[in-house]
Steps between C-alpha positions, in 0.01 A plus 500: 500500500208505257455157346263223392572186708386145425484182693340156455342255744401184318211588265471858626722784367506838671606823329561787749507873439779619720601848601386496860656830601262665251195277554598288199470790263576391140798635314532478121746213543248313711229542231739363242610205720148393590416328167828303512427382851141400411590307191788320674264390774229390259744308275614286795320171433418439868333843547118481524422834663673835551475728803577870442583690819682791652806493731386515864152578637474878465419503130439291193629796304453876528517525121755662280808644668409860441834619640661359193271670252736795447758253359268239348216716365674828404342551154232349272738243360605384846134495610406289204789253574386480859137446406600222258689327780191514725276369223742221416506390865122505535448310174748241611316451827151494337613252236643235725358149443527414874290660776634800690410604855575852625579485871424861598636625831420858587551774243409418142517810288551620140717257310483256787123498467535437132718193569249365755216553265684318220516184719233227475412527870562764765507418871559794734559560870251703697755781504467555125516859370430501124529810286560609137616864537522586135311829537742620776808421296389629153546154355279316248511132583590228246211326314588160648469632854167676443361202314563271795349760736183520291475119486527487879257774605314623194525830315334720768714404790811490276440864410427580866837358607695655209346848530498535879825321582338407832621222726289189532540286812447127529128472558409724206761342278341164559150638431607664176682193373851646516604195703354155520546453871612682814666319797653626825852636439661241722340219305560619146822317422376163627162544330654579159752216530220256570283642218789470254567145613135408446517632139827318442330174604251530216538379142717757311311472170172561678636797684643652182170430329322710763738788435455485126120464529476813713721696262291384205177603671641850572637537150162413342570322171882475498553211259853425625384468858199289408720269291747475786213400732385232253861363479525482880165319517626241253833465682325460836263227390799291384717574799604268783380763741147466366501124552650557847238755595208282398648192674566694818147629506350155452733349758437791743869583542712805449631520141877508427550706185824466307456779257482263203 
């Protein structure tokens, strides 16, 4: 079955791309379901961080389910509908207020690579195989996917990956900036769980402020983002978490943030 699964563990929500018999390839229905799952996870008050992963350890996602293209992308109208669903999913992921971590096992290709790049942070196993095979499929990728790729690696390497369709393994992916960190495959789940827990322990307003500040820096003069950042700064300085953070630092103890 091709589906988007969700689960929660305290402050951490996990959204899983699941079609393990096809390396978690993404059907049109999965693209459409992804924004709903993301928003449901974020709207849960207790959620402080989201993990996006793939079912099993063979693949994060092999990308679009090309075997379904004859039924899902049969003519220009269908192709436009499909592309809109991909863009909607990527925009939903990029626009989340809470941090997202892509836990990348194995193959991460095409649309799966776009989802990983749309996350705030990408942590991969040393078995990573990253590729964007647009040139080999005759596909022009959605703007949102290419924008995230350019932000991660710069225009030169972005064009290299798009034009060649070559596969990048873990060491090079780390060097290019496609992933933030590479860990041994047997340690990936535990490492990401611990990393997510560490983020969840921090003050939520400060974490969101970091996300907005980075987006504002990349956007270069976006008045909406800059105003949102000023609003978060004002909220933070009046928050109970700010008072707790300062007190904990002075008292040399671990802070206990309430999210208020």
